Structure formats: C-alpha cells, structure tokens
C-alpha positions, 0 to 999 in steps of 0.5 A: 592558798588553793592547796587545801581545796586541791588536796580535798579534790584529790582525796575525793577522786581517790575515794571515788575510784575505790568505790568504783573498783571492780572485783578481779575475774579469772579469764579463760586460759591455762596457768602452770606452777610447781609446789615444792612442798608437795613435789607436784606440777600444778595446772589451772585450766579456766574454760569458757564453758564454766567447767574448770580443772586443777591438775596435780601431777606427781613429779618424782614419777616423771609426771606420769601420775596425775589427779584432776579436780573439777570446779565451776563458776559457783566455786569461785569468789573474787574481790578487788585483789584476789580470787578464791576457789573453794572445793570439797576434795574429799568427804570432809576436806575442803581445799581453798585456792587463793589467787593474787595477781603477780605481774601482768598475767601470773598469780601467786597461789596460796593453797590450804586444805582444812577440815572443820576449820582446822588447817591440814596442809598449806602451800604456796607457789607461782602460777605462770600463764601458758599460751601453748600446750602445758609443759608436762604435756610437751615433756611427756610427748618427748620423753614418755617412752624413755621414762617408761623404759627407764632402768637402773641396774645398780643402786650404788651408782647414780647412772640412770634417769632422774626427774625433779626440780632445779632452781634456775634463775631463782625459780623452781623448774622441772629438770631431767638428768640423764647419767650414763656410764658408757655414753653421753648424758644430759641435764635439761630444764623446762621453764614454766610458761615457755612455748618452746619445747625446752628452755636449756640443756647441757651435755654430760660426758662419762669422764666428767662424772666423779663418784665418791659415794655418796657424793656425785660431782659433775662438770657439764659442757655448757659455759653459762648454765649448770656448768657444775653439779654437786650432788649427794645421794640420799637412800639411793633414790634421791639426789640433792645438791646444787647446780652452779653456773661458773664462767671465767671464774665468776659464778653467774647462777646457783640453785638447789636441785632435787632429783628422784630415781623414777624407776622407784615409781614404775610400779605405781598404779 
C-alpha cells in the first residue's frame, strides 16, 4: 500500500541529485596517451597557474620532434560528464579536444580539427594519469644518445633501431626494437602512466632472427612477453606485424606492432 509514495520519493531524490550535479573539472596534473592515427604521443599538462599545454610528439622520429600548443582556463568548458578544450591551432583551423572520464583518473579523448565547421581530422585515444615525469622524457633520457647515433648500413636487412607502437595487453604502447647482426638486441615496451623507467623488455640473439625478405621472424628470450615476432618490411623503412606471447603452447597475448626506421628521420628540422 505504501509502494507508490516510496517510489515517488525515490524519483524526487534522483531528480534533486540531477539538479545538484556539478560540472566536471580538470585538476592540475599530467596525462599521456598515444594517437595511432597520427603516430603521435600526446601529453596533456594542466597547471595551477591557468596556463596549460598539449604536447604532440612524433613517434617515428624516436620522440625527438614535438609541437606544443598553449591554452588557458578560458579555453576550457565543462559539463557534468565531459570537458572540452577549444583552441585555434592555425589561422583558420580550430581544435576541439573533448575529455570524458574513464575509470578513476583517466580520460577518453576525442580530438577534432575543423575549418568553417567542416571536419578536417578526427581521432580518439586514451589519456592515462602520470604521477612521475612523462614516459617520453624517461625514454629520451635513457635512449637519446643511442637514437642520435643510430645507423642502418643496409636497407635490405632489418638490422638497426626501430621505434613505434606495440599493442601490449590490448593497449597501444611505445616500443623500441634493437636488431643487430653481430650482438644481442632487445625489444622494450614503455607503458603509459608507469612511474618506473620501463615496463618490460626481452632479449634477442642474432641466431634467433630469421630473414626471408620481406618477412622477419624473431624468437626472443622472454617466456611470457613477446616470445615471437612476425614482421613484414614495407618500403625498407617500416616493419609491421604481430607480437605473440606463447608459453607451453598456450597463446597468452597477441598484439599488432608497427615500427619505423628512425634513421629516415635524422635530418628532420
């Protein structure tokens, strides 16, 4: 007999909560993500000062080339479930970056560039909170000198230094592949949001590299991470394929991998 009044009270409570809902806000901090469409590492820096930055870092060059866009609190508008950052990035091009909360501290980002309300480019990616220095900074601190001195003597073989993206545990992550004909190489993956220097690495011996151009097959030393790589050369400057983690005959993980010969970008200005 008292069901209808109780239900009415519940609905009234829900309506009151909806009316009292506060807009989302962006707290100071650093978030990082990867746009596969653009092959860019993205860094979103929100500061107490009200002057904020979005960094776009070129992955194929080994993260050595970046563009920084500044924006202020006035460029940010928030609703209950999202915030949008709108800035003019060129004379007649506006960028809209819409952030929706994902889990506790991350965002799903939808980025659109448009001109006269006509969409020029749209891409989406996940932004992960980083409590330490950014992954690109840690990467360059450790491997900057190696990248600057990279050489590839022969375009017909894959030996050299490759940087790109590996899908590790269903997420796009920064990857560095070192292949050598006369010494041990490695595959290293740097996970977004990690406070440590690197997430996981595996060693590669020259005798475990099989070449049948354009196919490259590699067996690594790890037992549970990227135990096998199956790659195909594209135009002598790109390696594409898959990384498999196979343990005792069981596939634990499999992910796409796309890598770039960074020597092709040494002359960029």
